[in-house]
C-alpha positions as CSV (number, residue, x, y, z in Angstrom):
1,M,-18.1,15.1,-1.9
2,L,-15.8,12.7,-1.1
3,R,-16.8,10.9,-4.4
4,W,-12.9,11.3,-5.8
5,I,-11.7,9.2,-3.0
6,S,-13.7,6.2,-4.1
7,S,-12.1,6.5,-8.3
8,T,-8.6,4.7,-8.7
9,V,-6.8,7.9,-8.9
10,G,-8.3,9.4,-5.9
11,L,-7.2,5.6,-3.9
12,A,-4.1,6.4,-5.6
13,L,-3.3,9.1,-4.3
14,T,-4.8,8.7,-0.3
15,V,-2.4,5.4,-0.1
16,G,0.5,7.3,-1.5
17,S,-0.1,10.2,0.7
18,V,-0.3,7.8,4.2
19,A,2.8,5.9,3.1
20,G,4.4,9.2,2.7
21,I,3.0,10.3,5.9
22,L,3.9,6.8,8.0
23,A,7.5,7.0,6.2
24,F,8.2,10.9,7.7
25,A,6.8,9.3,11.2
26,L,8.7,6.7,11.1
27,G,11.7,8.8,10.7
28,L,10.8,11.1,13.6
29,I,10.1,8.5,16.1
30,V,11.8,5.6,15.5
31,Q,15.4,6.3,13.4
32,A,16.3,9.9,15.0
33,P,16.4,9.0,18.9
34,A,18.2,5.6,17.5
35,N,20.4,7.7,16.0
36,A,20.9,10.3,18.5
37,H,21.2,7.4,21.6
38,L,24.0,5.4,19.2
39,A,26.2,8.5,19.3
40,A,26.2,8.0,23.2
41,V,26.0,4.5,23.9
42,Q,28.7,2.1,25.1
43,M,29.7,-0.7,21.8
44,A,28.2,-3.4,23.7
45,E,24.4,-1.7,22.9
46,I,26.0,-0.3,19.1
47,A,24.6,-3.2,17.4
48,A,21.0,-3.2,18.7
49,Q,20.9,0.5,18.1
50,Q,21.9,-0.3,14.6
51,K,19.3,-3.1,14.0
52,K,16.5,-0.4,14.4
53,I,18.5,2.1,11.9
54,S,18.4,-0.9,9.7
55,D,15.0,-2.3,10.2
56,G,13.3,1.4,10.3
57,A,15.5,2.5,7.1
58,W,14.0,-0.5,5.4
59,W,10.2,0.0,7.1
60,G,10.9,3.6,5.2
61,A,12.4,2.1,1.9
62,V,8.6,0.1,1.5
63,L,6.5,2.8,2.8
64,M,8.5,5.2,0.1
65,T,7.9,2.4,-2.7
66,I,4.1,2.1,-1.6
67,A,4.1,6.4,-2.1
68,L,5.9,6.4,-5.2
69,I,3.6,3.6,-6.9
70,G,0.6,5.7,-5.6
71,M,1.4,8.7,-7.5
72,F,2.5,7.1,-10.6
73,I,-0.9,5.3,-10.8
74,A,-2.2,8.6,-9.9
75,R,-0.6,10.4,-12.4
């Protein structure tokens, strides 16, 4: 039933799908609240919030790259 998942295409699609979902969740869980909070904080807290946003964007880019590679391999 799930024999396709052990194939190269199936594995690439699975890894790519999981990475894409994680990138989406990262945006919802980390970046969206940090962006909302950034609008309401004092200047002293801005650097800490910008670091969170920067880190989240970096990890999002890494996860989306993995998703892109997975889609490319599956193609």
